[in-house]
C-alpha positions in Angstrom: 0.0 0.0 0.0 1.4 3.3 -1.0 1.0 6.3 1.3 0.7 9.9 0.4 1.5 12.8 2.7 -1.5 15.0 3.5 -1.0 18.7 4.5 -3.7 19.0 7.1 -3.4 22.5 8.5 -2.8 24.6 5.4 -5.1 22.9 2.9 -7.9 22.2 5.4 -7.7 25.5 7.1 -7.9 27.3 3.7 -11.1 25.3 2.9 -12.5 26.1 6.3 -11.9 29.8 5.9 -13.5 29.6 2.4 -16.6 27.9 3.9 -16.8 30.5 6.7 -16.8 33.3 4.1 -19.5 31.6 2.0 -21.8 31.2 5.0 -21.5 34.9 5.6 -22.4 34.8 9.2 -20.8 33.8 12.5 -21.0 30.1 13.3 -21.1 28.2 16.6 -17.8 26.6 17.5 -19.4 23.1 17.3 -20.5 23.8 13.7 -17.0 25.0 12.7 -15.3 22.0 14.3 -17.8 19.6 12.5 -17.1 21.3 9.2 -13.3 21.1 9.8 -13.6 17.4 10.6 -15.7 16.9 7.5 -13.1 18.6 5.3 -10.3 16.5 6.9 -12.3 13.3 6.3 -12.7 14.2 2.7 -9.0 14.6 2.3 -8.3 11.3 4.0 -10.7 9.5 1.6 -9.1 11.2 -1.4 -5.6 10.5 -0.3 
């Protein structure tokens, strides 16, 4: 099985900031964390 390095912070944080801008309103911390985990999960499946 071949492994591929994943840049968690930079890539996922950029996507999270993009999502926050799209929502256009403040979000609860729980919602932000859930979205961040969803983004990380997506990268794990793609990797």
